[in-house]
C-alpha positions as CSV (number, residue, x, y, z in Angstrom):
1,M,102.0,118.0,92.1
2,A,102.5,114.8,94.1
3,L,106.0,113.2,94.1
4,L,104.5,109.8,93.1
5,E,101.3,109.3,91.2
6,V,99.9,105.8,90.7
7,N,96.7,105.7,88.5
8,D,94.5,102.7,87.8
9,L,97.5,100.3,87.9
10,H,96.8,96.7,86.7
11,T,99.6,94.1,87.1
12,S,99.2,90.4,86.2
13,F,101.2,87.2,86.2
14,F,100.7,85.0,83.2
15,T,101.0,81.4,84.3
16,P,100.3,78.0,82.6
17,V,97.0,77.8,84.5
18,G,95.8,81.4,83.7
19,E,96.2,85.1,84.4
20,V,96.7,86.0,88.0
21,K,95.5,89.6,88.5
22,A,97.8,90.5,91.4
23,V,97.1,94.3,91.3
24,N,93.7,95.3,90.1
25,G,93.1,99.1,89.6
26,V,95.2,100.6,92.3
27,S,95.4,104.4,92.5
28,F,97.2,106.7,95.1
29,N,99.4,109.7,95.4
30,L,102.4,110.2,97.7
31,D,103.6,113.7,98.6
32,R,107.2,114.7,99.5
33,G,108.2,114.0,103.1
34,K,105.1,111.8,103.8
35,V,104.9,108.2,105.0
36,L,102.3,106.0,103.3
37,G,101.5,102.6,104.8
38,I,100.2,99.8,102.6
39,V,98.6,97.0,104.7
40,G,96.9,93.7,104.1
41,E,97.3,89.9,104.4
42,S,99.9,88.0,102.4
43,G,98.8,87.9,98.8
44,S,96.9,91.1,98.9
45,G,99.1,92.8,96.3
46,K,101.2,95.0,98.5
47,S,104.6,93.9,97.4
48,V,103.6,93.5,93.7
49,T,102.5,97.1,93.8
50,A,106.0,98.1,95.0
51,Y,107.7,95.9,92.5
52,S,105.6,97.4,89.7
53,I,106.7,100.9,90.7
54,M,110.3,99.7,90.7
55,Q,109.7,97.5,87.6
56,I,111.5,94.5,89.1
57,L,108.7,92.0,88.4
58,E,109.3,88.3,87.6
59,K,109.5,87.3,84.0
60,T,105.9,86.1,84.1
61,G,104.7,89.5,85.5
62,K,103.6,92.4,83.4
63,I,102.1,95.9,84.0
64,V,98.9,95.4,81.9
65,S,97.7,99.0,82.1
66,G,97.8,102.2,84.2
67,S,100.2,105.0,85.0
68,I,103.1,105.4,87.4
69,K,104.6,108.9,87.5
70,V,107.6,110.1,89.6
71,D,108.1,113.8,89.7
72,G,106.0,114.0,86.5
73,Q,108.0,111.4,84.7
74,E,106.0,108.4,83.3
75,L,107.6,105.1,84.2
76,V,105.3,102.7,82.5
77,G,106.7,101.8,79.1
78,I,110.2,103.4,79.5
79,S,113.3,101.4,78.6
80,E,115.3,99.4,81.1
81,K,118.2,101.8,80.6
82,E,116.0,104.8,81.5
83,M,114.6,102.8,84.5
84,K,118.1,102.2,85.8
85,N,118.5,105.9,86.2
86,V,115.3,106.0,88.3
87,R,116.2,103.1,90.6
88,G,118.5,104.2,93.3
89,N,118.5,107.9,92.3
90,K,114.7,108.6,92.6
91,I,113.3,105.4,94.2
92,S,115.0,102.8,96.4
93,I,113.7,99.7,98.1
94,I,114.5,97.7,101.2
95,F,113.5,94.0,100.8
96,Q,112.0,91.8,103.4
97,D,114.9,89.5,104.3
98,P,118.3,91.1,104.6
99,M,120.1,87.7,104.7
100,T,118.9,86.7,101.2
101,S,119.1,90.3,99.8
102,L,122.9,90.5,100.5
103,N,125.3,88.3,98.5
104,P,127.2,86.0,101.0
105,T,130.3,85.8,98.8
106,Y,131.0,89.6,98.7
107,T,132.0,91.9,101.5
108,I,129.6,94.5,102.8
109,G,131.8,97.3,101.4
110,H,131.9,95.8,98.0
111,Q,128.1,95.6,97.8
112,L,127.6,99.1,99.1
113,M,130.1,100.5,96.7
114,E,128.6,98.6,93.8
115,A,125.3,100.4,94.3
116,I,127.0,103.8,94.6
117,L,129.2,103.3,91.5
118,L,126.2,102.1,89.5
119,H,123.9,105.0,90.2
120,T,126.3,107.9,90.7
121,N,129.4,109.5,89.1
122,R,131.6,108.9,92.1
123,N,135.0,107.1,91.7
124,K,136.1,104.2,93.8
125,Q,137.6,106.2,96.6
126,Q,134.6,108.5,96.7
127,A,132.3,105.5,96.7
128,W,134.3,104.0,99.7
129,D,134.0,107.2,101.6
130,R,130.2,107.5,100.9
131,A,129.7,103.8,101.9
132,V,131.5,104.4,105.2
133,E,129.5,107.6,105.7
134,M,126.2,105.7,105.2
135,L,127.2,103.0,107.6
136,R,127.9,105.6,110.2
137,L,124.6,107.3,109.4
138,V,122.7,104.1,110.2
139,N,124.6,103.6,113.4
140,V,126.8,100.7,112.4
141,N,129.8,100.7,114.8
142,E,133.4,100.7,113.4
143,P,132.2,101.3,109.8
144,E,135.7,101.1,108.2
145,K,136.3,97.6,109.8
146,R,132.7,96.5,108.9
147,M,133.3,97.4,105.2
148,K,135.7,94.5,105.0
149,Q,133.4,91.9,106.6
150,Y,130.9,89.5,105.1
151,P,127.1,89.4,105.7
152,F,127.4,86.3,108.0
153,E,129.5,88.3,110.4
154,F,126.5,90.7,111.0
155,S,123.5,90.2,113.2
156,G,120.0,90.3,111.6
157,G,119.5,93.9,112.8
158,M,122.9,95.0,111.5
159,R,122.2,93.4,108.1
160,Q,119.0,95.4,107.9
161,R,120.9,98.6,108.8
162,V,123.2,97.8,105.9
163,M,120.2,97.3,103.6
164,I,118.9,100.7,104.7
165,A,122.3,102.3,104.1
166,M,122.4,100.8,100.6
167,A,118.9,102.0,99.8
168,L,119.8,105.6,101.0
169,A,123.3,105.8,99.5
170,C,122.2,107.7,96.4
171,E,119.8,110.0,98.3
172,P,116.5,108.8,96.7
173,D,113.3,110.9,96.9
174,I,111.2,107.8,97.7
175,L,112.1,104.8,99.9
176,I,110.0,101.7,99.6
177,A,110.3,99.5,102.7
178,D,108.9,96.1,102.1
179,E,108.2,94.4,105.4
180,P,111.5,95.8,106.8
181,T,111.1,94.4,110.3
182,T,109.6,90.9,109.6
183,A,112.7,88.8,110.3
184,L,113.7,90.8,113.4
185,D,112.9,90.4,117.1
186,V,110.8,93.1,118.8
187,T,113.6,95.1,120.3
188,I,115.5,95.3,117.0
189,Q,112.3,96.1,115.2
190,A,111.8,99.2,117.4
191,Q,115.4,100.3,116.8
192,I,115.0,100.0,113.0
193,L,111.7,101.9,112.9
194,E,113.2,104.6,115.1
195,L,116.2,104.8,112.7
196,M,113.9,105.1,109.7
197,Q,111.9,107.8,111.3
198,S,115.0,109.9,112.2
199,L,116.5,109.4,108.7
200,Q,113.2,110.4,107.1
201,K,113.1,113.6,109.1
202,E,116.8,114.3,108.4
203,L,116.7,113.6,104.7
204,G,113.1,114.7,103.9
205,M,112.3,111.7,101.8
206,A,108.9,110.1,101.3
207,I,108.4,106.5,102.5
208,I,106.1,103.7,101.4
209,M,105.9,101.3,104.3
210,I,104.6,97.9,103.2
211,T,103.6,95.7,106.2
212,H,101.0,93.5,107.8
213,D,101.9,94.9,111.2
214,L,99.3,97.5,112.2
215,G,101.5,98.6,115.1
216,V,104.2,99.7,112.6
217,V,101.6,101.6,110.7
218,A,100.3,103.4,113.8
219,Q,103.9,104.4,114.7
220,M,105.2,105.5,111.3
221,C,102.5,106.4,108.8
222,D,100.6,109.6,107.8
223,E,98.2,107.9,105.4
224,V,97.2,104.3,105.1
225,I,96.0,102.1,102.2
226,V,94.3,98.8,103.0
227,M,94.5,96.2,100.2
228,Y,92.7,93.0,99.7
229,A,92.8,90.7,96.6
230,G,94.9,93.2,94.6
231,S,92.5,96.2,95.2
232,I,92.3,99.1,97.6
233,C,89.3,98.5,99.8
234,E,90.0,101.5,102.1
235,Q,92.2,104.6,102.2
236,G,92.6,107.5,104.6
237,T,94.7,109.1,107.2
238,A,96.1,106.9,109.9
239,D,93.7,108.3,112.5
240,E,90.7,107.7,110.3
241,I,91.7,104.1,109.5
242,F,92.4,103.2,113.1
243,Y,89.6,105.1,114.9
244,N,86.9,105.1,112.2
245,P,87.4,102.0,109.9
246,K,84.7,101.8,107.3
247,H,85.4,98.5,105.4
248,E,84.5,95.2,107.0
249,Y,88.0,93.8,106.1
250,T,89.7,96.7,107.9
251,K,87.4,96.2,110.9
252,G,88.4,92.5,110.9
253,L,92.1,93.5,111.0
254,M,91.5,95.8,113.9
255,R,89.6,93.1,115.9
256,S,92.4,90.7,115.4
257,I,95.0,92.9,117.2
258,P,95.8,91.9,120.7
259,T,95.4,94.7,123.2
260,I,97.1,95.4,126.6
261,G,94.8,94.7,129.6
262,N,92.6,92.2,127.9
263,D,94.3,89.1,129.3
264,G,92.2,86.0,128.8
265,E,90.0,87.6,126.2
266,K,89.9,85.7,122.9
267,L,91.1,87.3,119.7
268,H,88.7,87.5,116.8
269,P,90.5,86.3,113.7
270,I,89.1,86.8,110.2
271,S,87.5,83.5,109.2
272,G,88.3,81.7,105.9
273,T,91.2,82.1,103.5
274,P,92.2,84.8,101.0
275,I,90.5,84.7,97.6
276,D,91.9,82.7,94.7
277,L,93.3,85.4,92.3
278,L,92.8,83.1,89.3
279,N,89.1,83.0,89.9
280,M,88.0,86.5,91.0
281,P,84.4,86.8,91.9
282,A,82.0,89.3,90.3
283,G,81.2,90.9,93.7
284,C,83.3,92.0,96.6
285,P,86.3,89.6,97.0
286,F,86.0,89.8,100.8
287,A,82.3,88.8,100.8
288,P,82.9,85.0,101.4
289,R,84.7,85.9,104.6
290,C,82.5,88.8,105.7
291,D,80.0,88.3,108.6
292,N,77.8,91.1,107.3
293,A,77.8,90.2,103.6
294,M,74.6,91.0,101.7
295,K,73.3,89.5,98.5
296,I,74.5,92.5,96.5
297,C,78.1,92.0,97.9
298,L,78.2,88.6,96.1
299,R,77.0,90.1,92.8
300,Q,78.6,93.5,92.4
301,R,81.6,95.4,93.7
302,A,81.0,98.6,95.6
303,E,82.5,101.8,94.3
304,R,84.8,103.8,96.6
305,L,82.6,106.0,98.7
306,Q,84.0,109.3,100.0
307,I,83.5,109.1,103.8
308,N,85.0,112.6,104.4
309,D,87.8,114.7,102.9
310,F,90.5,112.3,104.3
311,H,88.8,108.9,103.9
312,Q,87.4,106.5,101.2
313,A,86.1,103.0,101.4
314,A,84.6,100.5,99.0
315,C,82.0,98.7,101.0
316,W,78.3,98.2,100.5
317,M,77.7,98.6,104.3
318,N,78.5,102.3,103.9
319,V,76.0,102.6,101.0
320,K,73.4,100.9,103.2
321,E,74.1,103.3,106.1
322,E,73.8,106.3,103.8
323,M,70.4,105.0,102.4
324,E,69.2,104.4,106.0
325,K,70.1,108.0,107.0
326,E,68.3,109.4,104.0
327,G,65.3,107.3,104.8
328,E,65.1,108.6,108.4
329,P,62.3,111.1,109.1
330,N,63.6,114.6,109.9
331,G,63.4,116.0,113.4
């Protein structure tokens, strides 16, 4: 049995101008000790998928239908009290910006201890010792001294290390990292990713890495989900997605990556803008931006086609290729 099972998840935001279908039929599994990458442009539904799993949506947001199971326990529909026992203990999250995630009026130690006291049975002294231990684990120097300092006294990279320490303090089975390196410079990014990799191997937890940085995905992930307009358009192992992309959106993402040795060569950005989630089309949501769109792409969505045992994609181009192969004369 998979550690996390998400099945046909639909999450919407109900606004004065209509229903925004932010997550539209997402399904995936996550096994113990594995790293799953979720990639896509801003507004593709990556973070909302994570917040649905954690059940920390805005007041206007609601899980409309679907199932989320952690270790066989259904999370959709359970009470907030029951969910508090899941957060921190079974699933933790690292948010995008550590500066806004940490309270500037409380010391680092207070905030770390608060999470430990809330989700475990430790007393204050034990929580202090655990917090110091976690800071040491994420390579924060002089942890006892740092416990008494405030967030503004830390660099961006150090604040992100504190957020990782806070997320791991209760030894969760699943860590969700929502754009954990966005606000950091390249050198610090590399340090944070290396730290997460070493902790993942040491603690044996599963990670969901949410990012728009395909370099992060290549370095960290075993399996990759590509999202567009709230749906999964392609899913497979990291090797399959990078070396054998089968959805036109994924191909567009790959073409837009700068590569070493191609100085002077122009990048190929994806034209147009993401779809309006208030007015979802009947066909493929990527069709208006796709250079190879056919008439059927505008009228009807493609079902996810099994490319091989490790790869699925929902693109009419794959159906066309299959039909062309079947129509070829033998020999």
